[in-house]
C-alpha positions in Angstrom: -19.8 -124.7 62.2 -17.7 -122.3 60.2 -14.5 -123.0 58.4 -13.1 -119.5 58.8 -14.1 -115.9 58.8 -17.4 -115.3 57.0 -17.7 -112.5 54.4 -19.2 -109.4 55.9 -22.7 -108.5 54.7 -23.8 -104.9 54.0 -25.6 -105.0 57.4 -22.5 -105.9 59.4 -20.5 -103.2 57.6 -22.8 -100.6 59.2 -21.1 -101.4 62.5 -17.5 -100.8 61.7 -15.1 -100.7 64.6 -12.6 -97.9 65.1 -9.8 -100.4 64.2 -11.5 -101.3 60.9 -11.9 -97.6 60.1 -8.3 -96.9 61.0 -7.1 -99.7 58.7 -9.3 -98.1 55.9 -7.8 -94.7 56.5 -4.2 -96.0 56.5 -5.0 -98.0 53.3 -6.2 -94.8 51.7 -3.0 -93.0 52.7 -0.7 -95.7 51.4 -2.8 -96.2 48.2 -2.6 -92.5 47.5 1.1 -92.5 48.0 1.4 -95.3 45.4 -1.1 -93.6 43.1 0.9 -90.4 43.1 4.4 -91.8 43.1 4.9 -92.3 39.4 3.4 -88.9 38.4 5.5 -87.3 41.2 8.7 -88.6 39.6 7.6 -87.2 36.2 6.6 -83.8 37.7 9.9 -83.6 39.7 11.8 -83.5 36.4 10.1 -80.2 35.6 10.1 -78.9 39.1 6.3 -79.2 39.3 4.1 -80.5 42.1 0.7 -82.1 42.5 -1.1 -78.8 42.1 0.4 -78.6 38.6 -0.8 -82.1 37.9 -4.3 -81.4 39.1 -4.6 -78.3 37.0 -3.2 -80.1 33.9 -5.6 -83.0 34.5 -8.8 -80.9 34.8 -7.8 -78.6 31.9 -7.4 -81.7 29.8 -10.8 -83.0 31.0 -12.5 -79.6 30.4 -10.9 -78.0 27.4 -11.7 -74.3 27.3 -12.6 -74.2 31.0 -12.5 -70.9 32.6 -10.2 -70.0 35.4 -13.2 -69.5 37.7 -14.5 -73.0 36.9 -11.1 -74.5 37.5 -11.0 -72.7 40.9 -14.3 -74.3 41.8 -13.2 -77.8 40.6 -9.9 -77.7 42.5 -11.2 -75.9 45.6 -8.0 -73.8 45.9 -7.4 -70.1 46.4 -7.2 -67.8 43.4 -3.6 -66.9 44.4 -2.6 -70.5 44.6 -4.1 -71.3 41.2 -2.6 -68.2 39.6 0.8 -69.2 40.7 0.4 -72.7 39.1 -1.2 -71.4 35.9 1.5 -68.7 35.5 4.2 -71.4 35.5 2.3 -73.7 33.1 1.6 -70.8 30.7 5.2 -69.5 30.8 6.5 -73.1 30.2 4.2 -73.5 27.2 2.0 -76.2 28.6 -1.2 -74.2 28.9 -2.7 -71.6 26.6 -5.0 -68.9 28.0 -7.4 -67.1 25.7 -9.8 -64.2 26.3 -13.5 -65.2 26.3 -15.5 -64.3 23.2 -18.7 -63.4 25.1 -17.0 -62.0 28.3 -13.6 -60.4 27.8 -12.9 -60.8 31.5 -12.9 -64.6 31.3 -9.8 -66.6 30.5 -10.3 -69.9 28.8 -7.7 -72.6 29.3 -6.4 -75.3 26.9 -3.5 -77.6 27.0 -0.9 -77.0 24.3 0.6 -79.9 22.4 3.4 -80.1 24.9 0.9 -79.9 27.7 -1.1 -82.8 26.2 2.1 -84.9 26.0 2.8 -84.3 29.7 -0.8 -85.0 30.6 -0.7 -88.3 28.7 2.5 -89.4 30.5 1.0 -88.5 33.9 -2.3 -90.2 33.2 -0.8 -93.3 31.6 1.2 -93.9 34.8 -1.9 -93.6 36.9 -4.1 -95.6 34.5 -1.5 -98.5 34.6 -1.6 -98.6 38.4 -5.4 -98.4 38.5 -5.8 -101.0 35.8 -3.6 -103.5 37.6 -5.4 -102.9 40.9 -8.8 -103.2 39.3 -7.8 -106.5 37.6 -6.5 -107.8 40.9 -9.5 -106.8 42.9 -12.2 -107.9 40.4 -15.4 -106.2 39.1 -17.4 -106.3 42.4 -14.6 -104.7 44.3 -14.2 -102.0 41.7 -17.9 -101.1 41.9 -17.7 -101.1 45.7 -14.6 -99.0 45.7 -16.2 -96.4 43.4 -19.3 -96.4 45.6 -17.1 -95.7 48.7 -15.2 -92.9 46.9 -18.5 -91.3 45.7 -20.0 -91.5 49.2 -16.9 -89.6 50.6 -17.4 -86.7 48.3 -19.0 -83.5 49.6 -21.8 -81.9 47.5 -19.6 -79.6 45.5 -17.1 -82.3 44.6 -19.9 -84.7 43.7 -21.5 -82.0 41.4 -18.2 -81.6 39.5 -17.6 -85.4 39.4 -21.2 -86.0 38.1 -20.7 -83.3 35.4 -17.5 -85.0 34.2 -19.1 -88.4 34.2 -21.9 -87.0 31.9 -19.2 -86.0 29.4 -17.6 -89.4 29.2 -20.5 -91.7 29.4 
């Protein structure tokens, strides 16, 4: 006889019900809301949005990246990215330099002020992730990362793997 619900094995997880999937989807929505809440407050002070945050994050992670590479990483339209970059450059957070080999390329770097904003945004998210990871434990963290990686499409996975290689 069992004294309560048994932990689900990998095999039983292959047969998730619609209700279990709905709970996972809703958990993802609410977790994302929490994950973005602190940075949203910081961004609001500058009248920026999440697109600005994503651009700042990936410019920081890929100093000197080209506009075309950033377009590919973010998966947004050129018009949308140009609007965000124009604001960040005008506000002194991002510097754009002409490519040495190809004069048509624009390479992007955070300025000192941009790095300060990036650090504030990242610190807020790292604090939340650190607390959640500690509460969940190492096995859950590894499983969570596996789920996230399995949800990525091929292009996103390519960019993610390229960034992992830089930091590992």
